[in-house]
N, C-alpha and C positions, 0 to 999 in steps of 0.2 A: 871582829866585833859581834857580839851578841845581839838579839832580838831586844830593842826596847819596846818599852809599852808607849803608845801614841795618846797626844794629849792637843788640847786646843792650840789650833796654830800651826800643826804638822804640815810642812810641805807636800803637797801632791802634785803627779805628774800623769797626765793621760797620753797613751800612744797615739792618739789621733790630734792632740792639741797642740798649739802651737807656744802658749806659755805654759810656766808653772801654775799652781793654785794652794790655796790653802783649806784645811779641814777647821770648820768651825763646831764648836761643842757649847751651843746657848744655854742649855739645861743643865745644871748641876744633878750628879748622880749618885751624890756622896762617896766617891772615890777620886783622889788627885794623887799626882806624882809630881815632886817638886813644886808644889802649889799651884799646879795646872790641872784644870779637868780632864779625867780620862774620858777617852772616845770609846763608844762599843760600835757593835756591831750593826746596830739599827742607826747610827749616826750617817745616814746616807739620803737624807731629802734635797734634792736639787733648790740650789739659792739659798738655803739655809745652814746645810752642813758642807755640802760641796758646792764649792765657787766654780765661775766659768774657767776653762782654761783658754781664753783668748778667743780664737776661732778655730774651727775643726776642719782638718785636713782632708776629711772625705768628700766635703762639698768644694764643688768649683763654679765659680771664684770662693774662695774660703767664708763661710757666714759665721757670726758669731756663735760661739759655743754656749749651748744649755746642756748641761749634762744629765742624761736619762739613765738611772740607775738601774740595770736588770735585775734586783735581787739585793739581799743584805750583802753587807760586806764578805768575804772567804776568808777561811783561814785566821778566825779571830783566835785567843787564847781561853779555851772553852774552861780552863781552870780558875782563872781570875774573873770576877765579875762586878759589874757596877749597877746597882737595882735589878739583880737578877739577870743582866744581857753579859754575855761574854765581851771584854775589852779586845781591843784592835794592837796589835803590834806593828812593828815594821817589815813583817812577813806577809800582812794581809794586802786583800787586793778587791776591788770593786770593778766589776764590768758594767760597760754602758752600752745601752740598747741602740746605738749609733755603730757599736763596731769596737770601740776602743777600750783599752785597760788601763784602769785607774791604779797607781801604785804609789806607795809611801816614800818619799824620798829623805825626809827627815823628821824625826818622832814629835818634835817641837819641844822638846825637853831641853 
């Protein structure tokens, strides 16, 4: 299966999180796929775009996860843009400053 564009509600996983999470796209950027708002490289705000992953495996005992993105999403599709910002695909990933790697497990389409 090829890369899919990522939209509101895509399922995320963090390598240090104990549960999956979801990507939120609360602000329309003028591009949709299957009537869902497209996600862009800058949709990385904790608790707004990137919701918690339950608890963080890095802490002992495990404490509630609060994602801390360490920069914008990596590997966006730079040829397709929404409001001038590259859109995400299922190949995109986001690093957490706590040490985890956030990956996209389903596009949300």
